[in-house]
C-alpha positions in Angstrom: -40.8 -13.7 -155.0 -37.9 -12.0 -156.8 -38.1 -8.2 -156.4 -39.7 -8.1 -152.9 -37.7 -5.8 -150.6 -37.1 -6.5 -146.9 -39.0 -3.4 -145.9 -42.0 -4.6 -147.9 -42.0 -7.9 -146.1 -41.8 -6.0 -142.7 -44.7 -3.7 -143.7 -46.8 -6.7 -144.9 -46.0 -8.5 -141.6 -47.1 -5.5 -139.6 -50.4 -5.4 -141.5 -51.1 -9.1 -141.1 -50.2 -9.2 -137.4 -51.6 -5.8 -136.6 -48.4 -5.1 -134.7 -47.2 -1.7 -135.9 -45.9 -0.1 -132.7 -42.8 -2.2 -132.3 -41.2 -2.4 -135.7 -37.9 -3.7 -134.3 -39.6 -6.9 -133.1 -41.4 -7.4 -136.5 -38.1 -6.9 -138.3 -36.4 -9.5 -136.1 -39.1 -12.0 -136.8 -39.0 -11.4 -140.5 -35.2 -11.7 -140.5 -35.5 -15.0 -138.6 -38.1 -16.3 -141.0 -35.9 -15.4 -144.0 -32.9 -17.0 -142.3 -34.9 -20.2 -141.8 -36.1 -20.3 -145.4 -32.6 -19.6 -146.8 -31.1 -22.3 -144.5 -33.3 -25.0 -146.2 -31.4 -25.1 -149.4 -27.7 -25.1 -150.5 -28.1 -22.2 -153.0 -25.2 -23.6 -155.0 -25.5 -20.9 -157.6 -24.4 -18.3 -155.0 -21.2 -20.2 -154.2 -19.5 -19.3 -157.5 -17.7 -16.2 -158.6 -19.0 -14.9 -161.9 -18.4 -11.8 -163.8 -20.7 -10.1 -166.2 -20.6 -6.9 -168.2 -23.2 -4.3 -167.5 -22.2 -1.8 -170.2 -21.5 -2.6 -173.9 -17.9 -1.8 -174.9 -17.2 1.3 -177.0 -16.4 0.5 -180.6 -16.2 3.9 -182.1 -15.6 7.5 -181.0 -12.8 9.5 -179.4 -12.1 10.2 -175.8 -10.4 13.1 -174.2 -8.9 12.4 -170.8 -7.2 14.8 -168.5 -5.4 14.2 -165.2 
């Protein structure tokens, strides 16, 4: 399920339910369903603060910086 966007869930729900004219209601139901699913677990890995590096450090080269 990783990688599914909220808007994709809304679009799929509209197709399944054939309710395409009131997107706000479909969005609310999808949001409620996600809140229910997320409330079933503790998700302990989200309770920590972790840092990770996204870009490798520079090891060689020169830099010119102006103010």
